[in-house]
Each structure stands twice: as C-alpha cells, then as structure tokens.
N, C-alpha and C positions, 0 to 999 in steps of 0.2 A: 471435375476432371473429365477430360475428353478421351475418346477411344484411342486416338493417336497421341504419342508422347514425343513432341517435336520441339517444344519451346526451349530456348536457351536460358530464359529467365523464369525461374520457378519460385513459388512461395510455399512454405510449410508452416502451418500453425499447429503448435503442440500444446495440448491442454492436459495438465496433471490433475486428475480428479481424485480427491482424497478427503476423508474426514477422520479425525482421531476416533478410536473406539469409544463409544459412550455407554456401552452395556455395563450394568452393575455386575461384577464378576460373581456375586452371590446368587442373584436371581436370573442372570443371563438376559435381562431385558433393559432397554433404554428407559430411564425414569422420566417422569414429567419434568420439563424444563420451562419454568415460567417465562424466561426471556424469549422463548421461541413463539409465544402466543401470536396469532390464534392457533398455531400448530401445537401438537403435543410435545414435540422435542425439536432440537435443531436439525437432526437428520431429516425429519419430515418437512420442515420448512425449506431447507436447502434443496431437497428433492423436488418440491413443488416449484421453486423459483429457478432451478438450474437443470438438474438431471433430466426431469421429465420434458420440459420444453425443448431442450437441445436435442433430445432423442426424437421428439415429434417433428421438429424442424428438419431432421435428417443431418444435423451437423456432425454427428459421430461418423458419418460416412465420408466426410470431406476434410477432416483434420487428422493429424497424428494425435493419439491419446493413450493414456493409461488410466486405469481405475484401481485404486487400492483394494487388495483382496478382502480386507475386513469390511470395507464399504460395500463391495460386491455382495458379500455374504448377507449383510443387512438388507440391501436392496432386493436381492433375490427373494427374500422372505416377505418384504413389505410390498413390492410392486414387480412381480415376476414378468409382467408384460413389457415393462420398460427395459428390464434386463435383456429380454429376448430381442427387442428392437435394436439395442446397442450392439449385441452380438451379430445380429443379421446384417447390420450396416457394414461391419468389418467383413463378414462373409461375402457380401456382394462385391467388395473390392478383390478378395481372393479369387472369386469366380471370374472377375473381369480382367484382372491384371496378373493373377498368379501369385500375388503377395498381398498381405493384409496391412491395414494402417494402425491397428491396435498393438501396443507393446506391453510387456509384463512389468511388474514392479516388485522389488524386494518385499517380502511378505508383511512384516510388521512395522514398516517405515522406521527401521533402525538406522542410525548413523553408522554406516558400515566401516569407515576408517577407524572408528572407536571400538569395533567389535573384534573378538578373537577370530582366527581363521576358521575354526569349526562353526562359529556362529555365522560368519559370512556365508559359508557353504549352506548352512541350514536355511538362512533367509533367501538365498538365491534359489535353492532347490524348491523350497516351498512356494516361492513366487512363480517359478516356471510351472510347477505342478498345478497351481491354482488357475493360472492362465490357460493351460492346456485343457483343464477340466471344463472351463467355462466357454472358451472360444473354439475348442475342437481342433486346435493346431498348436504346433510348437512356436514359441515366440522367436522372432529374429532379434528384437531389441529389448532392452530392459531399462526402466527408469530407476535411477539411484535416488533414494529418499534425500530430499534437499540438494540433489545432485552432488552429494558428498562423495568424494572419490580419493583413492590412493591407488598406487600400482598393484598392491596385493588384491584389492577389490576387483580391478580390471582383469587380473589373472584368473580370479574365481569365475568371472563372467565367461571368459573364453573357455575355461575348463568345462563349462556346462553348455557350450554351443551358442552363446550369445554373440552376435555379430557387431552390434553397435549400441551406443548409448548417447545421451544428450547432456552437454555440460554448459556452464556459463562461460562467456568469453574470457573472463579473468582467471579461469582455471587452466588456460593454456599457458605454457611456460615460454611466453614471448611477449614483447611489448608492442608488436605490430601484427596482430592477428587479422587475417582476411577471413571473415566468417561466412563468406559466400560459397564456401566449399567445405566438405568434411575432410578430416585428416586421419591418417593411420597412426596409431600410437604403438610403437614397437614394444613387445613383451618378451618373456623368456622363451627359449627353445625355438627361436625364429618365428614366433607367432605375433599376432597384432590384433587390435580391435579398432573399429572405425568410430570416431567421435564427431558428432555434429555440434557445433558451437552456435548457440542462438545469438541473434542480433540484440545487442545491449539497448540501443536507443528505442527501437520499435517495441521491444518487450517491456521496457520501463514505461513507455507511453500507454500501452495497452493496460498495464497493471495499475498505474497510479495517476493517470491524467484522463479523467472522464471526458473532458472537453475534446480531447483528440479523437475519441471513438464515438462521437455523437453521430457521425455520418460516414458510413463505410466507403462510399464512393470517393469522398474527399480524402479520407485516410489513405486509400489505395493510390490516388492520384498525387497527393501532395507529400506523403510521408514514405510509403513503401518504395515507390519507383526510384527515389534518389539514393537508395542504399545498394544499388547494384554497381559492381566494379566496371568502370568505363573501359579500362584496358581489356578486360575479358570480353566486353561487348564487341570491341573492335576485332579481337582475335577469334571470336566465335566459340569461346570456352563456355560450357554450361555452368550455371550458377543456381544456388539454392539459398534463399534468405529465409531464416527461421525466426518465428515469434514464439516464445515459450512463456507460459504463465500458469498459475493455478486455474484449473478449469472452472472453479466456483465463481470466478470473476464474471463469467458469461451468464448473468441473470440474477445471481445472489449478491455478490459484493457490489456489482454495478447493475442497476435495473435496466432492462431492455437490451443488455449487451448480448443476449442470446440471439436477438434479431439482427443486431449489428454483425455478429459472427456469420449468421446465415447469409446475409447480403454480401459480406466480404468474400466468402469462399464460393459463392454462386452468383457471380455477376460483376461485382466491383473489381475484382482482380482481373478477370478475363477482359474487361473493358480497357484495361491498360496493357493488353497483349502479354499478360503474365499467365502462368499456368500453376494451378494448385497441385502440390505433390505431397509425399510423405517419405520418410527415410528409406524404407524397404523398396519403394517404387523408384526413388531416385537412384539407389544403388543397383537396381536391376539394369539400368541403362548406362551408369557411370561408375567409375571406381576412384577412390581417393588417389590423388597424384603425389601428395606430399605427406611427410611424416612430421610429427610434433610430439613433444613431451608434455606431461601435465604437471601442474603444481600440486605437490603432495598434500593430502588432508585439507582440501579446500571444498567450498560449497557455494550455493547460489544465494544463501540468506544469512551469511555471517562474514563480516569483513575481516575476521581474524581466523580464518580457516574453518575449524570446527569447534572453536572455544565456546560458542554459545551453548553447546550441549554437554559441556564438561566443567564449566566454571564461570568465572566472572569476566564479562567483556562489555563494551559500551553498546553493543547491539540491543541489549535490554537495559532499561534504566534501573537504578537502585543497586542494592547490595546483592550480588549474584553468587555469594559463596555457598548458599544453600544447594546450588546445583552441583558443586563439587562434592559436598557431603552426601548428597543423595546418590550420585553416581558411585561414590566410594562404597556406600552401604550396599548398593545393589551388586556391585562387582564382588564384594565379600560373600553375599548371599549366593550369587551365581556359582562361585568357586565351590562352596559347600554343597549346593544342589548337584553340581556335576560330579563331585567326588562320591556322593551317596548314590547317584544314578549309576555310575560305573561299578561301584562296589556291589550293588545288589543285582544289576543286570548282567554283568560279565560272567557269572557262573552259568548262565543259560545261553547267552548270546555273545559271540566273540567280538563284535563291533557295536557297542552300545550307541555310538553317535550315528552310525548308519541306520540303526533302528529309529533314532530320532528323526533323521532326514526323511525316512519313509513314513513316518507317522502322519504326514500330511494326507496320505491315502486314506487313513481312517477318518481324519477331520473332514475330508471331502465326501465321505460316505462311499468310497470306492471299495473298501475292504473292511471286514470286521476286525477288531483289534486282536482277538484271539487267533485269528487266521494269520495275521501279520507276525505275531509273536512266534507262533509255531513254525512259520516259514523261515524266519530269521534264525531260529534255534536249530532247525533241521530235524526236529522231533516234537512230539506233543509235550507241552509244558503243563504241569499240574495246575489245577484251578487256583490254588492259593498263591502260587508264584506268579501266575498270569495276572491275577488281580493286583498284586503288589507292583508288577511292572507297569500295568495300566495306570495306576495312580502316579507312579514316577514319571511316566510319559506326559500325563496331564500337567504335572508340576513343571516339566520342561517346556510345555506349550505356554504356560503362564510365565515362566522364566524368560521366554522370548518376548512376551508382551511388555515386561517391565522396562525394556529398553526402547519402547516406542518414543520416537523423537519428541513428540508433543509434550511429554513430561518435563522437558527442559527448555522448550522453545520460548515460553513467556517469562515475564519478569518476576513472578511471585508464586510462592507455594500455595496461596489461598485458592488458586484457580482449580477447576475440576480436573484438568489434565494431569498435574502432578499427583493429586489425590488418587486418581484412578490407577496409576502405576504402583502406588503404595498398596492399593487394594489387591492388585495382581500378586505383588510380593507376599502379602499376608496369606493369600490362598495357596500360593506355591509352597510356602513353609508349612502351612496347615496340612496339605496333602502329603508332604514328605513325612511329617510326624505320624500321620495315619498309616503310611506304608511301612515305615521303618522303626517308629518309636523315638527317633532322634528329633529333638526340639531345637530348631534353628532360630526361634523367635527372640530369645534373650539377647543374642549377639546382634540380631537385626534391629531390635528396639534400641539397644545402646548406640549403634551407629546412626540411627535416625534421630536421636535426641538433638543433634546439631542442625537438623533441617527444620526451619521455622519460617513462618510468614512475616515479612517486614511490615505488612499492613495490619494484620489482625493478631499476630503473636501466636497463632495456632501452630502446634508442633506435629511433626510427622510421626513421632513415636506414640503420641496420644491417639492420632488417627489410626495408626496400626492396631493399637489395643482395641479400639472400637470395632474394627473390622474383624479381628479375631473373635471378639465376643459375638458378633453377628453370625459368624461361621459356626461357632459352637452351638448357638441357639437354633439356627435354621437348618443345619445339616445333621442328620443322624449319625 
C-alpha cells in the first residue's frame, strides 16, 4: 500500500484464519495427533506452514484478515513472538492510515443465524472484547463464522458498533450483483451496515485451483484485471475487488501460497496499476452508494443456507440426520443450563446474561471473577455463592463452545470435531451438577443416543459417558 490513496481500481485480499479448538476440555491441552507428524498436533503443523511464514513475510500488514479468538489464545501461548508480529503489522496500518486492516470474529465460530438473540450478543461481545484486548483498538468490522448471516445478526453487529462485514455474493438478494463496490444494508431505526461481497470467480480460483495461483504476476495480469467494471472505469467510479478465502490456504492447504500471496500484494498487483486496500481503508475515502437486502440464513459454505449445521443436506455425503439429533440435544441442554443459571444467579445479580457477556473480561485475565461478581451485584457476595456463580459461568463458557460450527461441518460423527463438542457438553453438565446438585446428564444422554457414526457405529451417548467418567476420575 502506498502513502497516497489515489487508484480507482483496488484489490482487497481477505484471509479468514481459524482452527477448531483442539484442546481436551479435561486437561486444557491439545493432545498428540499422529496425523500431524512430524509435528505434535495440527495446530503446530499449520502454524509452521501458514501462520508463522505469513507473519514473517509481512503478509498480515497487506491483507484484510481475522484470526479466530480461540486460535489466538493458543498461538499467544505457543508462539507469542508471532502473535506480536501479527498485531504490530495491523498497528503499522493504524499509524499510517488511521485505520487498521484486522477485523474481529464472533468468538466461538458459532453459526449465528441458528443462535438465540442472547447468544448472538454474547458471541459478538466476546469477539469484540477479545479483539480489543489483543489489538489495542475497537474493531470496525467483524467476520461472521462461515459468513452465516440473517438480519437479526446484522442488527446485533450494529448494536455493538460494527460498521461492516464480508459476505459471499450469493448472499445478496439480487440476481445481478456488482461486487466491485460495497453496499449499505438497511436495518431498523434508520440504521444500516456496510457489506463487502467478495468476487466469486477469483475466490474460487484461489481456494480450489492450485494451477491458477502458481504465479502471482500471471494471476494479477490474466485473472484479476478482467474483473473490474468497464463502465465504472469510463465514469471514474472507484472499485474494490475482493478475494476471500480461508487463511490456511496460504501455505498449509496449498504449499508455497504464502509466497504467492506475498508477491501478489507487494509487486504483482501494483504492476497492473492496481492498489491494495482493505475495507476500513476503502471506506475512509469512499461510502457505499447503493442499498441491498441480504438473503436470510445464508452462508459461504452451504448451498442450502445454513442446513449443513442443523441437519441433512448434500453439502456433506451420507446420512446427516445425526447433525439434527446432536443440535437438538444441545439445544435442550442449553435451555436447561440457562434456566439454572438464571435461577441461581438472579438472587444476587439482576441481569445474569449481562454477567455472562462480561465474563470475557475474566477469561482474558482483565479482571478477577470475584471482582466482576461483586461489581455486578453491587455488594460483596459471600464466598460460597461466588464459587457457585463462578462454576455456573464456566458452564456457560462451555455451553457457548458446544455450538462451535466445526461440530457439524463434516460428514460423520467419528471425527474429532463432533466428539469435542460432546466433551464440552459433558463438562458443562458436570459443572452445573457440582454447583447446584442438579444432574442434567440423564436427559442429555437420552438425546444423544440417536447420534451415531455411520462409519464406525460409535454413539455419542457412549462417548458422553466416557467423558463423564474421566471428569469424575481426574477432577476432585
């Protein structure tokens, strides 16, 4: 990016960096994963192939990006130097242009259109708080997990000061989208949010056609340049073409694409008289001219809206009914967890869910839990009640984790991702029993009996039982 911002043809590359949580909820550590050899686990392998080299190449300073909060938490512990490099590259843009290129993400990678309004608020509040804690500034934009969106979700974003998000072109409610400009999506009370729609063809090529990205100069010359609107070129209207993909593409999913990205954003694009930008920078000099509506409950990785995370659809092969049964089981559990949370917290604190929203301050180490409880109560809460509330808050934190999208993304229950969310559910129920004496596991086990692997026959209720036995054995 140059010091002067004059080009009418700009390119934005957005990278969504995220890994599903791999920590064993009992031990808190990522276990040994043989498939990641010679590395200890997949996080370490992907870090070596993607996160570290992209930071060292300076790519985080030249693209738009978000990093999942739970991935950031792992990386901060594993390689704090790389974390600091990533943050400093965003900071350099803030110092140079007045706006940064990093954006926030909803905290647990929850499919927000499937979440209740209080859960939407918690996910957005926690994501903003995590971003502010790590980057030292409030985010202007927020990445919606799987770009899953509905109007209520966009309303929650605006409620919390978010100015823009990024969606897939088919999420726009029009058949003739011009994605070379962002749009204003009207919301309630005369408000609106800006949406950048990425370029379908370029993003697909970058994600799924390794041959197209073997040479950054050729890609810029032969592919990118032809996606600008010729009428706008003649009229002198500014344009932004956006490429969006998983960030792990650059070096992990496709070898050497970290170097491709480095050349693309620092040489190849400028040689075609194009300028690199990012959403906050583009909006500093331009405003959306047109309005648009979105298609409700849509996403970038399911052709059936958000069905992939709630039941059976052809986006994943085989019998997907287990997804419906698992979501149903967790929604029943969440209802019971919330009911007990309110029952036991409300005698001390008038707004239990605001306490949950602020619990991220404890998770981030910004405030001791006793201090938060006393502040929200308006008086000192006795030790026994504080300990009970703390356990219930931890159960709520795990309750948020059980809806991590990865639990439903793939085709079969035998994978680690669905089993991990069952582990979170087991620990949430176990904590509530410790806090209140109420045992939610019989109902949870009954609901999970219908969740089974089509490949191995393993059942979720059996896995739940094993996790509960581990908790009883390992935790006093």
